[in-house]
KOLPATOR-994132 format. One record per residue (C-alpha): chain; residue number from 0; x, y, z. Coordinates in steps of 0.02 Angstrom, whole numbers, plus 50000, padded with zeros to 5 digits. Example, Ala and Ser with C-alpha at 12.3 -4.5 7.8 and 13.67 -1.06 7.14 Angstrom:
BEGIN
- kollo / vexfi / X / Y / Z
- A / 0 / 50615 / 49775 / 50390 .
- A / 1 / 50684 / 49947 / 50357 .
END
This chain:
BEGIN
- kollo / vexfi / X / Y / Z
- A / 0 / 51625 / 51321 / 51125 .
- A / 1 / 51801 / 51298 / 51133 .
- A / 2 / 51887 / 51181 / 51037 .
- A / 3 / 51927 / 51059 / 51173 .
- A / 4 / 51752 / 51072 / 51237 .
- A / 5 / 51676 / 51023 / 51059 .
- A / 6 / 51800 / 50865 / 51064 .
- A / 7 / 51738 / 50810 / 51236 .
- A / 8 / 51560 / 50834 / 51179 .
- A / 9 / 51608 / 50739 / 51015 .
- A / 10 / 51699 / 50599 / 51115 .
- A / 11 / 51565 / 50585 / 51234 .
- A / 12 / 51420 / 50572 / 51110 .
- A / 13 / 51515 / 50419 / 51014 .
- A / 14 / 51539 / 50328 / 51178 .
- A / 15 / 51358 / 50340 / 51223 .
- A / 16 / 51327 / 50278 / 51045 .
- A / 17 / 51439 / 50126 / 51079 .
- A / 18 / 51356 / 50111 / 51257 .
- A / 19 / 51181 / 50097 / 51198 .
- A / 20 / 51241 / 49973 / 51033 .
- A / 21 / 51319 / 49867 / 51168 .
- A / 22 / 51178 / 49874 / 51284 .
- A / 23 / 51052 / 49833 / 51138 .
- A / 24 / 51137 / 49675 / 51087 .
- A / 25 / 51167 / 49616 / 51290 .
- A / 26 / 50982 / 49649 / 51333 .
- A / 27 / 50911 / 49571 / 51174 .
- A / 28 / 51008 / 49416 / 51212 .
- A / 29 / 50976 / 49400 / 51403 .
- A / 30 / 50849 / 49521 / 51454 .
- A / 31 / 50860 / 49643 / 51592 .
- A / 32 / 50886 / 49523 / 51730 .
- A / 33 / 51021 / 49418 / 51632 .
- A / 34 / 51108 / 49559 / 51551 .
- A / 35 / 51274 / 49606 / 51636 .
- A / 36 / 51343 / 49787 / 51642 .
- A / 37 / 51534 / 49710 / 51638 .
- A / 38 / 51477 / 49627 / 51463 .
- A / 39 / 51415 / 49794 / 51411 .
- A / 40 / 51570 / 49900 / 51470 .
- A / 41 / 51670 / 49779 / 51379 .
- A / 42 / 51580 / 49778 / 51209 .
- A / 43 / 51572 / 49952 / 51207 .
- A / 44 / 51751 / 49972 / 51251 .
- A / 45 / 51692 / 50082 / 51402 .
- A / 46 / 51717 / 50070 / 51594 .
- A / 47 / 51567 / 50028 / 51718 .
- A / 48 / 51585 / 50205 / 51782 .
- A / 49 / 51546 / 50285 / 51620 .
- A / 50 / 51402 / 50175 / 51601 .
- A / 51 / 51336 / 50242 / 51782 .
- A / 52 / 51377 / 50428 / 51736 .
- A / 53 / 51286 / 50443 / 51575 .
- A / 54 / 51128 / 50327 / 51609 .
- A / 55 / 51119 / 50314 / 51795 .
- A / 56 / 51089 / 50123 / 51828 .
- A / 57 / 51047 / 49971 / 51729 .
- A / 58 / 50867 / 49995 / 51733 .
- A / 59 / 50882 / 50174 / 51674 .
- A / 60 / 51002 / 50106 / 51528 .
- A / 61 / 50872 / 49974 / 51479 .
- A / 62 / 50747 / 50116 / 51459 .
- A / 63 / 50845 / 50216 / 51360 .
- A / 64 / 50875 / 50071 / 51236 .
- A / 65 / 50703 / 50025 / 51237 .
- A / 66 / 50655 / 50196 / 51196 .
- A / 67 / 50785 / 50210 / 51052 .
- A / 68 / 50711 / 50046 / 50982 .
- A / 69 / 50546 / 50110 / 50958 .
- A / 70 / 50598 / 50278 / 50916 .
- A / 71 / 50701 / 50190 / 50772 .
- A / 72 / 50555 / 50097 / 50710 .
- A / 73 / 50436 / 50231 / 50725 .
- A / 74 / 50553 / 50360 / 50620 .
- A / 75 / 50580 / 50235 / 50478 .
- A / 76 / 50399 / 50222 / 50467 .
- A / 77 / 50374 / 50407 / 50460 .
- A / 78 / 50505 / 50393 / 50300 .
- A / 79 / 50393 / 50285 / 50200 .
- A / 80 / 50300 / 50429 / 50116 .
- A / 81 / 50123 / 50352 / 50132 .
- A / 82 / 50035 / 50504 / 50089 .
- A / 83 / 50085 / 50521 / 49912 .
- A / 84 / 50019 / 50366 / 49853 .
- A / 85 / 49855 / 50263 / 49849 .
- A / 86 / 49787 / 50216 / 50012 .
- A / 87 / 49793 / 50017 / 49977 .
- A / 88 / 49956 / 50026 / 49900 .
- A / 89 / 50011 / 50135 / 50058 .
- A / 90 / 49940 / 50005 / 50179 .
- A / 91 / 50029 / 49856 / 50082 .
- A / 92 / 50187 / 49962 / 50094 .
- A / 93 / 50170 / 49974 / 50273 .
- A / 94 / 50145 / 49795 / 50302 .
- A / 95 / 50285 / 49742 / 50206 .
- A / 96 / 50402 / 49858 / 50290 .
- A / 97 / 50344 / 49805 / 50454 .
- A / 98 / 50383 / 49622 / 50415 .
- A / 99 / 50567 / 49671 / 50340 .
- A / 100 / 50609 / 49786 / 50488 .
- A / 101 / 50557 / 49629 / 50601 .
- A / 102 / 50684 / 49520 / 50489 .
- A / 103 / 50817 / 49645 / 50489 .
- A / 104 / 50807 / 49700 / 50675 .
- A / 105 / 50772 / 49558 / 50782 .
- A / 106 / 50827 / 49629 / 50941 .
- A / 107 / 50682 / 49733 / 50940 .
- A / 108 / 50566 / 49590 / 50951 .
- A / 109 / 50671 / 49523 / 51092 .
- A / 110 / 50680 / 49687 / 51190 .
- A / 111 / 50472 / 49700 / 51171 .
- A / 112 / 50460 / 49537 / 51251 .
- A / 113 / 50582 / 49578 / 51391 .
- A / 114 / 50485 / 49731 / 51437 .
- A / 115 / 50311 / 49631 / 51415 .
- A / 116 / 50394 / 49525 / 51570 .
- A / 117 / 50420 / 49665 / 51667 .
- A / 118 / 50243 / 49721 / 51634 .
- A / 119 / 50300 / 49890 / 51538 .
- A / 120 / 50362 / 49964 / 51706 .
- A / 121 / 50505 / 50045 / 51610 .
- A / 122 / 50396 / 50113 / 51452 .
- A / 123 / 50262 / 50180 / 51580 .
- A / 124 / 50412 / 50302 / 51658 .
- A / 125 / 50452 / 50356 / 51476 .
- A / 126 / 50381 / 50528 / 51393 .
- A / 127 / 50449 / 50499 / 51226 .
- A / 128 / 50338 / 50335 / 51212 .
- A / 129 / 50174 / 50424 / 51215 .
- A / 130 / 50235 / 50557 / 51090 .
- A / 131 / 50302 / 50452 / 50946 .
- A / 132 / 50152 / 50323 / 50968 .
- A / 133 / 50026 / 50456 / 50963 .
- A / 134 / 50099 / 50500 / 50799 .
- A / 135 / 50089 / 50324 / 50728 .
- A / 136 / 49928 / 50319 / 50777 .
- A / 137 / 49875 / 50472 / 50694 .
- A / 138 / 49959 / 50429 / 50532 .
- A / 139 / 49855 / 50266 / 50514 .
- A / 140 / 49698 / 50364 / 50566 .
- A / 141 / 49733 / 50479 / 50421 .
- A / 142 / 49780 / 50338 / 50303 .
- A / 143 / 49621 / 50248 / 50337 .
- A / 144 / 49507 / 50406 / 50317 .
- A / 145 / 49599 / 50411 / 50150 .
- A / 146 / 49553 / 50232 / 50101 .
- A / 147 / 49363 / 50282 / 50138 .
- A / 148 / 49372 / 50436 / 50050 .
- A / 149 / 49461 / 50354 / 49904 .
- A / 150 / 49311 / 50186 / 49909 .
- A / 151 / 49447 / 50070 / 49948 .
- A / 152 / 49425 / 50033 / 50141 .
- A / 153 / 49270 / 50010 / 50232 .
- A / 154 / 49196 / 50132 / 50374 .
- A / 155 / 49227 / 50103 / 50557 .
- A / 156 / 49408 / 50046 / 50560 .
- A / 157 / 49492 / 50069 / 50725 .
- A / 158 / 49672 / 50140 / 50696 .
- A / 159 / 49737 / 50047 / 50848 .
- A / 160 / 49667 / 49885 / 50799 .
- A / 161 / 49738 / 49895 / 50621 .
- A / 162 / 49914 / 49928 / 50702 .
- A / 163 / 49911 / 49784 / 50836 .
- A / 164 / 49857 / 49657 / 50697 .
- A / 165 / 49978 / 49711 / 50572 .
- A / 166 / 50116 / 49687 / 50705 .
- A / 167 / 50040 / 49532 / 50770 .
- A / 168 / 50039 / 49439 / 50606 .
- A / 169 / 50226 / 49466 / 50588 .
- A / 170 / 50271 / 49464 / 50769 .
- A / 171 / 50189 / 49308 / 50812 .
- A / 172 / 50254 / 49207 / 50662 .
- A / 173 / 50430 / 49262 / 50697 .
- A / 174 / 50430 / 49230 / 50896 .
- A / 175 / 50366 / 49065 / 50870 .
- A / 176 / 50449 / 49013 / 50704 .
- A / 177 / 50564 / 48874 / 50803 .
- A / 178 / 50429 / 48791 / 50897 .
- A / 179 / 50297 / 48827 / 50750 .
- A / 180 / 50423 / 48718 / 50637 .
- A / 181 / 50401 / 48572 / 50756 .
- A / 182 / 50221 / 48577 / 50794 .
- A / 183 / 50172 / 48607 / 50601 .
- A / 184 / 50321 / 48497 / 50533 .
- A / 185 / 50373 / 48640 / 50415 .
- A / 186 / 50523 / 48754 / 50417 .
- A / 187 / 50444 / 48912 / 50464 .
- A / 188 / 50620 / 49002 / 50439 .
- A / 189 / 50657 / 48938 / 50257 .
- A / 190 / 50670 / 49084 / 50127 .
- A / 191 / 50522 / 49033 / 50045 .
- A / 192 / 50419 / 49014 / 50188 .
- A / 193 / 50474 / 49189 / 50245 .
- A / 194 / 50409 / 49253 / 50071 .
- A / 195 / 50247 / 49161 / 50074 .
- A / 196 / 50215 / 49232 / 50244 .
- A / 197 / 50232 / 49414 / 50192 .
- A / 198 / 50108 / 49376 / 50056 .
- A / 199 / 49992 / 49309 / 50167 .
- A / 200 / 50009 / 49453 / 50287 .
- A / 201 / 49962 / 49575 / 50141 .
- A / 202 / 49815 / 49487 / 50080 .
- A / 203 / 49759 / 49465 / 50256 .
- A / 204 / 49770 / 49647 / 50299 .
- A / 205 / 49691 / 49697 / 50127 .
- A / 206 / 49546 / 49584 / 50154 .
- A / 207 / 49531 / 49647 / 50334 .
- A / 208 / 49503 / 49846 / 50275 .
- A / 209 / 49429 / 49813 / 50102 .
- A / 210 / 49262 / 49908 / 50069 .
END
């Protein structure tokens, strides 16, 4: 490849990355319906023509942003090295990671909320999501089997149900932390409240799986 071609490829990659980063913020803030391509272009220091050239449409761009969001968390989970520790310790590490990821990446939660409003019509078209999701469920399946062999986990646990529960006990708390603070007359966003919540999550999951 000629130097000029390499430069064009590199520049195109940087432009796409800027567009995706800008689109992630715009979609997370306003949802698919409220997001504006003009705003994404301005944030990305690109023009609308380039966005449509690279991604096709606003709907297609939203799908790519969703795929990238799921790929990011699934890739990070695979790097936790859970195979090289006792199953109960590995499970606790995963629970703590999930909570920390949600706190550090609030856009992930709002993007998922937005896609649920659309009944997952974009994820249904994705070829990537089933592949990375199968790996995640497989990882949990292996972890639960190892826990049974070690004598710390009970038999008959469904890896999908365990995954959903780990996500739910953090996801629900964070998506409802503002209304919950009013309903329960407690600041659910305070550092001490967040610290107490993750300890509760860990204990809950451990009790759920314990032999």
